[in-house]
C-alpha positions in Angstrom: 117.6 89.4 134.2 116.3 92.7 132.8 113.4 92.8 130.4 112.8 95.6 127.9 109.2 96.4 127.0 108.4 98.5 124.0 104.8 99.9 123.7 103.6 100.4 120.2 100.6 102.5 119.4 101.1 102.2 115.6 102.7 99.8 113.2 104.8 102.7 111.8 106.9 102.5 115.0 107.5 98.7 114.6 110.8 97.3 113.3 108.8 95.0 110.9 106.8 97.9 109.3 107.6 98.7 105.7 106.1 100.7 102.9 106.0 100.7 99.1 105.2 103.8 97.1 102.1 103.5 94.8 102.5 105.7 91.7 99.4 107.4 90.3 98.7 109.8 87.4 98.4 112.7 89.9 102.0 113.9 90.5 100.9 115.6 93.8 99.7 112.4 95.2 102.1 110.1 97.1 100.1 107.1 98.4 101.9 104.1 100.0 101.1 100.5 100.6 101.8 99.7 104.3 102.7 96.1 105.1 104.3 93.8 107.8 107.7 92.2 107.0 107.2 89.6 109.8 103.9 88.1 108.6 104.0 87.5 104.8 100.9 88.9 103.1 99.7 91.1 106.0 98.7 94.4 104.5 98.2 97.1 107.1 96.8 99.7 104.6 96.7 99.0 100.9 96.4 102.7 99.9 97.6 105.1 102.6 97.5 108.7 101.4 99.4 111.6 103.1 96.5 112.9 105.0 94.8 109.6 105.9 94.5 108.6 109.6 96.7 105.9 111.0 94.7 102.6 110.8 96.2 101.4 114.1 97.5 97.9 114.8 95.6 95.1 113.0 94.2 92.1 114.9 96.4 89.8 112.8 99.6 91.4 114.4 102.3 88.6 114.5 104.0 89.9 117.6 103.8 87.3 120.4 102.9 89.6 123.2 100.4 91.8 121.3 96.8 91.6 122.2 94.3 94.2 120.9 92.7 96.3 123.6 89.5 98.3 123.7 91.5 101.4 122.9 93.0 100.0 119.7 91.8 101.7 116.6 89.8 99.5 114.2 91.1 98.6 110.7 89.7 100.3 107.7 86.7 98.5 106.4 85.6 97.0 109.7 
């Protein structure tokens, strides 16, 4: 049997990644709330603006075969 392995370096490439636009008074700003559809309540980034760096994959990632490595970026606020 063949096995397919997908390597993710960011939640944005995951099939369970989703966003919701956050509307502000500044019409040039387009921040988003990043969250995981697989694990209810898991917010990846609560206010991600256009030029913010990718926060990486959180330790709470619900994928069975995910384990954080030393090269994984830390979450904001850690």
